[in-house]
C-alpha positions as CSV (number, residue, x, y, z in Angstrom):
1,X,25.5,-2.6,-1.0
2,X,25.2,-5.0,-4.2
3,X,27.4,-7.7,-2.7
4,X,25.7,-7.4,0.4
5,X,22.3,-7.9,-1.0
6,X,23.4,-10.9,-3.0
7,X,24.9,-12.4,0.0
8,X,21.4,-12.9,1.5
9,X,19.8,-15.9,0.4
10,X,16.1,-16.0,-1.4
11,X,14.6,-18.0,1.8
12,X,16.4,-15.5,4.4
13,X,15.3,-12.7,2.4
14,X,11.8,-13.7,2.4
15,X,12.2,-14.5,6.3
16,X,13.4,-10.9,6.9
17,X,10.9,-9.2,5.0
18,X,8.1,-10.7,6.7
19,X,9.6,-9.2,9.6
20,X,9.7,-6.0,8.0
21,X,6.2,-5.7,6.6
22,X,4.8,-7.3,9.9
23,X,6.0,-4.2,11.4
24,X,4.5,-2.0,8.7
25,X,1.1,-3.7,9.4
26,X,1.4,-2.8,13.1
27,X,1.9,1.0,12.2
28,X,-0.8,3.2,12.9
29,X,0.1,5.5,10.2
30,X,-0.4,2.0,8.2
31,X,-3.7,1.1,9.7
32,X,-5.5,4.6,9.3
33,X,-4.3,4.8,6.0
34,X,-6.9,4.5,3.0
35,X,-4.8,5.0,0.1
36,X,-1.2,3.5,0.0
37,X,1.6,3.7,-2.6
38,X,3.9,0.6,-2.4
39,X,6.1,-1.3,-4.8
40,X,6.2,-4.9,-6.5
41,X,9.5,-5.8,-5.1
42,X,12.8,-6.7,-7.0
43,X,14.5,-9.9,-6.2
44,X,17.2,-7.7,-4.4
45,X,14.4,-5.4,-2.4
46,X,12.4,-6.0,0.7
47,X,9.7,-8.4,-0.7
48,X,6.2,-6.8,-0.8
49,X,4.4,-9.1,-2.9
50,X,2.6,-11.5,-0.1
51,X,2.0,-8.0,1.5
52,X,-0.2,-6.6,-1.5
53,X,-1.6,-9.7,-2.1
54,X,-3.1,-9.7,1.8
55,X,-4.1,-5.7,1.7
56,X,-5.0,-5.1,-1.6
57,X,-8.9,-5.8,-0.9
58,X,-8.9,-3.9,2.5
59,X,-6.9,-0.4,1.2
60,X,-6.8,1.3,-2.1
61,X,-3.2,0.1,-3.1
62,X,-1.0,1.7,-5.7
63,X,1.9,0.5,-7.7
64,X,3.9,2.4,-9.9
65,X,4.4,2.1,-13.8
66,X,7.4,3.5,-15.1
67,X,6.8,5.4,-18.1
68,X,10.3,7.2,-19.7
69,X,11.4,9.0,-16.8
70,X,8.7,9.1,-14.6
71,X,6.3,7.0,-12.4
72,X,2.7,6.7,-13.2
73,X,0.4,5.1,-10.6
74,X,-2.5,2.4,-11.1
75,X,-4.1,0.4,-8.6
76,X,-3.3,-2.7,-7.9
77,X,-6.6,-5.2,-7.9
78,X,-5.1,-8.6,-7.8
79,X,-2.6,-10.7,-9.7
80,X,-4.6,-10.5,-13.1
81,X,-4.1,-7.0,-13.4
82,X,-0.2,-7.2,-13.2
83,X,2.2,-7.5,-16.4
84,X,5.9,-7.2,-16.8
85,X,6.7,-3.6,-17.3
86,X,8.6,-2.7,-20.4
87,X,11.6,-0.9,-19.0
88,X,12.6,-3.3,-15.9
89,X,10.1,-6.3,-16.5
90,X,8.9,-5.3,-12.7
91,X,5.1,-6.3,-12.8
92,X,3.0,-3.1,-13.1
93,X,-0.8,-3.1,-12.9
94,X,-2.8,-2.4,-16.0
95,X,-5.9,-0.1,-15.9
96,X,-6.3,4.0,-15.4
97,X,-3.8,6.2,-14.2
98,X,-4.4,7.3,-10.4
99,X,-4.1,10.9,-10.8
100,X,-5.6,12.1,-7.2
101,X,-1.9,12.2,-5.6
102,X,-3.1,14.5,-2.4
103,X,-5.5,11.5,-1.5
104,X,-2.3,9.2,-0.9
105,X,-1.9,9.0,3.0
106,X,1.5,6.5,2.9
107,X,4.1,6.3,0.7
108,X,6.1,2.8,1.3
109,X,9.4,3.0,-0.8
110,X,12.4,0.7,-1.7
111,X,15.9,2.1,-1.4
112,X,19.6,0.7,-2.1
113,X,20.5,2.5,1.2
114,X,19.1,5.1,3.7
115,X,20.7,7.1,6.5
116,X,19.5,8.6,9.8
117,X,18.6,11.7,8.8
118,X,15.8,10.5,6.4
119,X,18.0,10.5,3.4
120,X,17.5,7.8,0.8
121,X,19.8,6.7,-2.1
122,X,17.8,5.2,-4.8
123,X,18.9,3.2,-8.1
124,X,20.2,6.7,-9.4
125,X,17.5,7.4,-12.1
126,X,15.2,9.9,-9.9
127,X,11.8,8.2,-10.4
128,X,10.9,8.3,-6.5
129,X,12.4,12.0,-5.8
130,X,10.2,13.2,-8.6
131,X,7.3,11.2,-7.3
132,X,7.8,12.0,-3.6
133,X,8.0,15.6,-4.5
134,X,4.5,15.6,-5.8
135,X,2.9,14.1,-2.6
136,X,4.3,16.5,0.0
137,X,1.5,15.5,2.8
138,X,1.7,11.7,2.4
139,X,4.0,10.3,5.0
140,X,7.2,8.5,3.4
141,X,8.7,5.1,4.6
142,X,11.3,3.3,3.2
143,X,11.9,-0.4,3.8
144,X,15.5,-1.9,4.3
145,X,17.1,-4.8,5.6
146,X,19.3,-3.7,8.6
147,X,22.6,-3.7,6.4
148,X,21.2,-0.8,4.4
149,X,21.2,1.8,6.9
150,X,24.0,3.6,7.2
151,X,25.3,6.7,9.6
152,X,25.2,9.0,6.3
153,X,24.7,8.5,2.6
154,X,25.5,10.9,-0.5
155,X,22.7,13.5,-0.9
156,X,22.1,15.5,-4.1
157,X,20.0,18.6,-4.1
158,X,17.0,17.1,-5.7
159,X,17.0,14.1,-2.9
160,X,13.4,14.2,-1.0
161,X,13.6,12.9,2.6
162,X,11.6,10.2,4.1
163,X,10.0,10.4,7.8
164,X,11.2,6.7,8.7
165,X,12.8,3.8,7.7
166,X,11.4,0.5,8.7
167,X,14.2,-2.6,9.0
168,X,14.6,-5.9,10.3
C-alpha cells in the first residue's frame, strides 16, 4: 500500500482528494452534523487541509492531538492555532481539550486500507481504535483513494469498524 500511495503524484493526490471531499460535503450526515472530528492529513493520505479551512467557521471541527498512546481532541479555529505535533510533526491545534465526546456527530478517519465490511487498517498503534471505542454514537466515515479499498483486510479483536468509506 505504501508503494501504491507513493506512486501518486502530489497534484493527482490533490485532485483525487478534492473529489472525495466534495462527496463528503454532499452527504446528509455531514450537512446535518454540528460537531465533526476529522484529521489534518499527512502527505500520503486523502488531503483534508482545504476542507478544514473551508468548514471551520460553519461547524465545530475537531482535530486529534497525539498524547502518548492516545488522541486528545481540540477544536480547529484557524491556521494560527496549529503547531507541529511532537510525535509525528502533524499539525495539531492548541487550546483546551474537547471532552464532550458524546456530542460528536460525525468522525472522518484516515486509514492505510479499508474493506467492504467496514474494517479499517491504520498505521498499527491503535490510536483511532481507542478513540472510536469512546464515541459509539457518532457516525464513522473513512476516506480512501480507490486503490486502498480491499475485499478483505486482516482484523484484530480491538479493531473498531466504520460505517462507510468514501473514495474517488
